[in-house]
C-alpha positions in Angstrom: 0.0 -0.1 0.0 1.1 3.5 -0.7 2.7 5.3 2.2 1.1 8.8 2.4 3.8 10.1 4.6 6.2 9.9 1.5 3.8 11.8 -0.8 4.6 15.5 -1.3 2.5 16.2 -4.4 -1.0 15.3 -5.3 -2.7 15.4 -8.7 -6.5 15.1 -8.8 -8.0 13.9 -12.2 -11.6 15.2 -11.8 -10.7 17.7 -9.0 -14.1 19.6 -9.3 -16.0 16.7 -8.0 -17.6 17.4 -4.6 -15.7 14.6 -2.9 -12.4 15.1 -4.7 -12.3 18.8 -4.1 -12.6 18.1 -0.2 -9.6 15.9 -0.3 -7.7 18.4 -2.3 -8.4 21.1 0.2 -7.3 18.6 3.0 -3.9 18.0 1.5 -3.4 21.7 0.6 -4.0 22.4 4.3 -1.3 19.8 5.2 1.1 21.7 3.3 1.3 19.5 0.2 1.5 20.6 -3.4 -1.9 20.1 -5.0 -2.9 20.3 -8.7 -5.8 19.1 -10.7 -7.7 18.7 -14.0 -11.5 18.8 -14.7 -13.6 19.1 -17.7 -15.1 22.6 -17.1 -14.9 25.5 -14.8 -17.4 25.7 -11.9 -17.8 27.8 -8.7 -16.0 25.0 -6.9 -13.0 25.0 -9.2 -12.9 28.8 -9.0 -12.7 28.5 -5.3 -9.9 25.9 -5.4 -7.9 28.3 -7.7 -8.5 31.2 -5.3 -7.2 29.0 -2.5 -3.9 28.3 -4.4 -4.6 25.0 -6.2 -3.8 25.2 -9.9 -6.6 23.6 -12.1 -6.4 22.8 -15.9 -9.5 22.4 -18.1 -7.6 21.3 -21.1 -7.2 17.4 -21.5 -3.7 17.3 -22.8 -0.5 15.8 -21.6 1.2 19.3 -22.1 -0.9 20.7 -19.4 0.6 18.5 -16.8 2.8 20.6 -14.4 6.6 19.9 -14.3 6.3 19.2 -10.5 4.2 16.1 -11.3 6.9 14.4 -13.2 8.9 13.5 -10.0 7.1 10.3 -9.7 8.4 9.0 -6.4 6.7 11.5 -4.3 3.7 12.0 -6.4 0.2 10.5 -6.0 -2.4 10.6 -8.7 -6.0 10.5 -7.3 -8.9 9.8 -9.8 -12.7 9.5 -9.6 -14.7 6.7 -11.4 -16.5 9.4 -13.3 -13.4 10.0 -15.5 -14.0 8.7 -19.0 -11.7 5.9 -20.4 -10.4 8.0 -23.1 -9.0 10.9 -20.8 -5.6 11.6 -22.0 -4.1 13.0 -18.7 -5.2 9.9 -16.8 -4.1 7.5 -19.4 -0.6 9.1 -19.5 -0.4 8.6 -15.7 -1.2 4.9 -16.2 1.1 4.4 -19.0 4.0 6.0 -17.1 3.3 3.9 -14.0 2.6 6.7 -11.7 1.3 5.9 -8.2 -2.6 5.9 -8.5 -5.4 5.7 -6.0 -9.1 6.0 -6.5 -10.7 8.6 -4.4 -12.4 6.1 -2.1 -9.0 4.3 -1.5 -7.4 7.6 -0.5 -10.3 8.5 1.8 -9.8 5.1 3.6 -6.0 5.8 4.0 -6.6 9.3 5.3 -9.3 8.1 8.0 -7.8 4.6 9.0 -5.6 6.1 11.8 -8.5 8.2 13.2 -11.7 7.8 14.9 -13.6 7.2 11.7 -17.3 8.1 11.5 -18.8 6.8 8.3 -22.4 7.9 7.0 -23.8 5.5 4.5 -27.1 5.4 2.8 -28.7 5.9 -0.9 -30.1 9.2 0.4 -29.3 11.5 3.2 -25.6 11.0 3.4 -24.6 14.6 2.7 -27.0 16.3 5.1 -26.2 13.8 7.8 -22.5 14.1 7.4 -22.7 17.9 7.4 -24.9 17.9 10.6 -22.4 15.6 12.3 -19.3 17.6 11.2 -21.0 20.7 12.4 -22.1 19.2 15.8 -18.5 18.1 16.4 -16.9 21.3 15.4 -19.3 23.4 17.5 -18.7 21.1 20.4 -14.9 21.7 20.2 -14.1 18.0 19.1 -11.0 17.6 17.0 -12.8 16.7 13.7 -12.0 16.7 9.9 -15.1 16.3 7.8 -15.1 15.5 4.1 -18.7 16.5 2.8 -20.5 15.7 -0.4 -22.1 19.2 -0.5 -21.4 22.7 0.5 -22.3 23.3 4.1 -24.0 26.7 4.5 -22.2 27.2 7.9 -18.8 27.0 6.4 -19.5 27.6 2.7 -17.3 24.6 2.1 -17.3 20.8 1.7 -14.5 20.6 4.2 -14.5 21.2 7.9 -11.1 21.1 9.8 -10.9 21.4 13.7 -8.2 18.7 14.1 -7.3 15.3 13.0 -8.3 12.8 15.6 -11.9 12.3 14.4 -12.8 12.0 10.7 -16.4 12.3 9.3 -16.7 10.7 5.7 -19.4 10.0 3.5 -19.5 6.2 2.7 -20.4 6.1 -1.0 -22.2 3.0 -2.2 -21.5 3.7 -5.9 -19.3 1.0 -7.3 -19.0 -0.3 -3.6 -16.5 2.4 -2.7 -17.7 2.4 1.0 -16.1 -1.0 1.4 -12.7 0.7 1.3 -13.4 2.2 4.7 -12.8 0.9 8.2 -15.3 2.8 10.3 -15.4 2.8 14.1 -18.8 4.3 14.1 -21.2 4.2 11.2 -24.8 4.9 10.2 -27.1 3.8 7.4 -29.8 6.3 6.5 -31.5 4.4 3.7 -31.1 1.5 1.4 -33.4 2.0 -1.6 -32.6 0.4 -4.9 -30.3 2.7 -6.9 -27.2 2.6 -9.1 -28.6 -0.5 -10.9 -26.3 0.1 -13.7 -23.6 -1.0 -11.3 -25.3 -3.5 -9.0 -27.8 -5.2 -11.4 -30.6 -5.6 -8.9 -31.7 -4.4 -5.4 -30.6 -7.7 -3.7 -27.0 -6.8 -4.6 -27.3 -3.3 -3.2 -28.7 -4.8 0.0 -25.8 -7.4 0.2 -23.3 -4.5 -0.1 -24.8 -2.6 2.7 -24.8 -5.7 4.9 -21.1 -6.1 4.1 -20.6 -2.4 5.0 -22.5 -2.8 8.2 -20.2 -5.7 9.3 -17.2 -3.4 9.1 -18.0 -1.9 12.5 -16.7 -4.0 15.3 -19.2 -3.0 18.0 -22.9 -3.8 17.5 -23.9 -0.6 19.4 -21.7 1.6 17.2 -23.9 1.3 14.0 -27.0 3.4 13.8 -29.8 2.2 11.4 -33.0 3.9 10.2 -35.7 1.8 11.9 -37.3 -0.9 9.6 -34.3 -1.3 7.5 -33.4 -5.0 7.3 -30.2 -4.8 9.1 -29.0 -5.2 12.7 -27.9 -2.1 14.6 -29.1 0.6 17.0 -32.4 2.1 15.6 -33.2 5.6 14.8 -36.9 7.0 14.4 -39.3 9.9 15.1 -42.0 9.4 17.6 -41.8 5.6 17.6 -39.8 3.3 19.7 -36.1 3.2 18.8 -32.7 3.3 20.5 -32.4 7.0 19.3 -35.9 8.6 19.0 -37.1 12.1 18.5 -40.0 12.6 21.0 -42.7 15.2 21.5 -42.1 16.6 18.1 -43.8 19.8 17.1 -43.5 22.3 14.4 -43.7 26.1 15.0 -43.0 28.6 12.2 -41.4 25.9 10.1 -39.0 24.9 12.9 -39.0 21.5 14.5 -39.0 21.4 18.3 -38.2 17.8 20.1 -36.6 16.0 22.9 -34.1 13.2 22.1 -34.2 9.8 23.7 -30.9 7.8 23.8 -29.8 4.6 25.4 -28.5 6.6 28.4 -31.6 8.9 29.0 -33.5 11.9 27.4 -31.9 15.1 26.2 -34.3 18.0 26.1 -34.9 21.2 24.1 -33.6 20.6 20.6 -34.6 22.8 17.6 -33.9 22.0 14.0 -34.6 24.3 11.1 -34.5 21.9 8.1 -37.9 20.9 6.9 -39.1 17.3 6.4 -39.1 14.0 8.3 -36.1 12.7 6.3 -34.0 15.7 7.5 -35.1 15.2 11.1 -34.2 11.6 11.0 -30.8 12.7 9.5 -30.5 15.0 12.6 -31.1 12.1 15.0 -28.6 10.1 13.2 -26.0 12.7 13.5 -26.7 13.4 17.1 -26.4 9.7 17.9 -23.0 9.4 16.2 -21.7 12.5 17.9 -22.6 11.1 21.3 -21.0 7.7 20.4 -17.9 9.8 19.3 -17.7 11.2 22.9 -19.2 14.6 22.3 -20.3 16.5 25.4 -24.1 16.3 25.3 -24.7 19.8 26.9 -23.5 21.6 23.8 -25.5 19.6 21.3 -28.8 21.5 21.4 -27.2 24.8 20.7 -25.0 23.3 18.0 -28.0 21.7 16.1 -30.0 24.9 16.4 -27.2 26.8 14.6 -27.0 24.4 11.6 -28.0 26.2 8.4 -28.2 23.3 6.0 -26.5 22.2 2.7 -26.6 24.0 -0.5 -29.0 22.3 -2.9 -30.7 20.4 -0.2 -34.1 22.2 0.4 -32.3 25.5 0.0 -34.6 28.4 0.0 -33.6 31.0 -2.8 -36.7 33.1 -2.3 -39.1 33.2 0.6 -41.7 35.9 0.6 -45.6 36.2 0.9 -45.9 36.0 -2.8 -43.2 33.4 -3.8 -41.2 30.5 -2.3 -38.4 29.3 -4.6 -36.6 26.0 -3.4 -33.5 24.4 -4.8 -33.0 20.7 -4.2 -30.7 17.9 -5.4 -33.3 15.1 -5.3 -32.7 12.6 -8.3 -34.5 9.4 -7.0 -38.3 8.8 -6.4 -37.7 8.3 -2.7 -36.0 11.7 -2.6 -38.8 13.3 -4.4 -41.2 11.7 -2.1 -39.4 13.1 0.9 -39.2 16.6 -0.8 -42.9 16.6 -1.3 -43.6 15.5 2.3 -41.4 18.4 3.6 -42.9 21.1 1.2 -46.4 20.0 1.8 -45.9 19.8 5.6 -44.7 23.4 5.5 -47.2 24.8 2.8 -50.2 22.5 2.9 -52.5 25.1 1.3 -50.3 26.2 -1.5 -50.1 25.0 -5.1 -46.6 23.6 -6.0 -44.7 23.6 -9.3 -41.7 21.4 -9.8 -39.0 21.7 -12.5 -37.2 18.4 -12.6 -34.2 17.3 -14.5 -33.9 13.6 -14.6 -30.4 12.2 -14.0 -29.1 9.2 -16.0 -30.9 7.3 -18.7 -30.6 4.1 -16.7 -32.0 5.5 -13.5 -34.9 7.1 -15.6 -35.6 3.7 -17.1 -35.1 1.6 -14.0 -37.4 3.8 -11.8 -39.8 5.3 -14.4 -43.0 4.1 -12.5 -41.7 5.6 -9.3 -40.7 8.9 -10.8 -44.1 9.3 -12.4 -45.9 8.5 -9.1 -43.7 10.8 -7.1 -44.0 13.7 -9.7 -47.8 13.3 -9.8 -48.1 14.6 -6.3 -47.2 18.2 -7.6 -49.8 20.5 -9.1 -47.5 21.4 -12.1 -44.6 19.4 -13.6 -41.9 20.8 -15.8 -39.3 18.3 -17.1 -35.9 19.1 -18.6 -34.2 16.7 -20.9 -32.4 13.7 -19.1 -28.9 14.8 -17.8 -26.6 12.0 -19.2 -23.7 12.4 -16.8 -21.4 9.4 -17.6 -24.0 7.6 -19.9 -24.7 7.4 -23.7 -28.5 7.8 -24.8 -30.7 4.9 -24.5 -33.3 4.3 -27.3 -36.8 5.3 -26.2 -35.7 6.7 -22.7 -36.5 10.3 -22.8 -38.2 13.0 -20.8 -41.1 12.9 -23.3 -41.5 9.1 -22.5 -41.5 9.8 -18.8 -43.9 12.7 -19.0 -46.6 10.5 -20.6 -46.5 8.4 -17.3 -47.2 11.3 -15.0 -50.7 11.9 -13.9 -51.0 15.6 -13.8 -53.0 18.0 -15.9 -50.4 20.7 -16.2 -47.2 19.1 -17.5 -44.6 19.6 -20.2 -41.1 19.1 -21.4 -39.0 22.2 -22.1 -35.5 23.4 -22.8 -33.7 25.2 -20.0 -33.9 28.5 -22.1 -37.7 28.4 -21.5 -37.6 28.2 -17.8 -37.8 31.9 -16.9 -41.0 32.4 -18.8 -42.4 29.1 -17.5 -41.8 29.9 -13.9 -43.1 33.5 -14.3 -46.3 32.3 -16.0 -47.1 29.7 -13.3 -49.7 30.7 -10.6 -48.2 28.3 -8.0 -46.7 30.2 -5.2 -44.2 27.3 -4.4 -41.7 26.6 -7.1 -39.1 23.9 -6.9 -35.9 23.6 -9.0 -34.9 19.9 -8.6 -32.1 17.5 -10.0 -28.6 16.3 -9.7 -27.5 17.5 -13.2 -26.6 20.9 -14.5 -29.9 22.4 -13.4 -27.8 23.7 -10.5 -26.0 26.0 -12.7 -29.4 27.6 -13.7 -30.5 28.4 -10.1 -28.9 31.7 -9.5 -29.9 33.4 -12.8 -33.5 32.0 -12.4 -33.5 33.3 -8.8 -32.4 36.8 -10.0 -35.0 36.8 -12.7 -37.8 35.9 -10.4 -36.7 38.4 -7.8 -36.7 41.1 -10.5 -40.0 40.3 -12.1 -42.2 39.5 -9.2 
């Protein structure tokens, strides 16, 4: 195995990825030389460059910095999202550089720390961000690698010391089996990534294997009713970690927390939705298991502002509520609808949804149609391909026909300003894991100006 203590220079192929960029920031903070390549500039790559990390957007061997050619002290890090034909990555392979997948590097970084791993097909990023924030606010020596931008820090990286590591345990291509967690949780276990796993039973088997990585049975938290062994988490039903006496006032949850060692009182939590409240209970349980003082936890949770693109309010007025969210699976769309309907039961709701991956759209078309049919108006964008080639017959028009809503249509992104302005729905949601996120800010500014 590669000894990180001997590595002085890191090159990240796909540095603009949310997980990759967090690791790049970590090694830059450790005083290492860090470089990277990505396909296109984004706000995240702009931030990395401003932090002193050179990034190229040209896939050419000539773009590789001279410092990278000293192979013995250089490590190449890559993400599975990199296409096979990438010239820079293939050069590193042909020249026998030391190369690690992102998940392997994360395992190496965390293995000599108290590793807190958050797994689940949904909820990983929010739970990890809450957990990292709780530990940071309670003065624990934590490093957190997040899969989203935490609003409190405007970053996907929290650093308060290196004795505790918070990581997202990604089930994609079984990456989470590279970790050796001391404490873990599983937030959900729905079928997903069937292009990788084949069927739901294989996903369940992978999660079972992940759960067995934790040595102590009481150090793994499981959402109640998942078919796994562990300490259970629930809202207002019997569980090892349970939110009790839950009430909502002005869009804020108030509750007490039952733990195996007694009840902690007077918690408040500002993110809407039962799924987010369950994520908060998961994070609280893991923080307690990690040794956090419990007296600081209520104040720490109350100060958590959320994660960008996870039920992020962009506009919130009497006339208009605009929400941005990353949901890209039917279960996530159901959770999103539950949250928005709980907060705004009397208002009509319009969703703009960009399907993500042809395979996911095909595999879960019935679920997508049922989830989207809960909204009053549905606007679909074309399917975002990400790593895939188009599939015959799998289109947004095909999905639209299965949605049982009177007001529905497929549009180009250029039509969104007019579509949003024309709608009489007070609640408008911009949803998806593709490049719809790049449209959010200009749509927000347009709606603010016109309404």
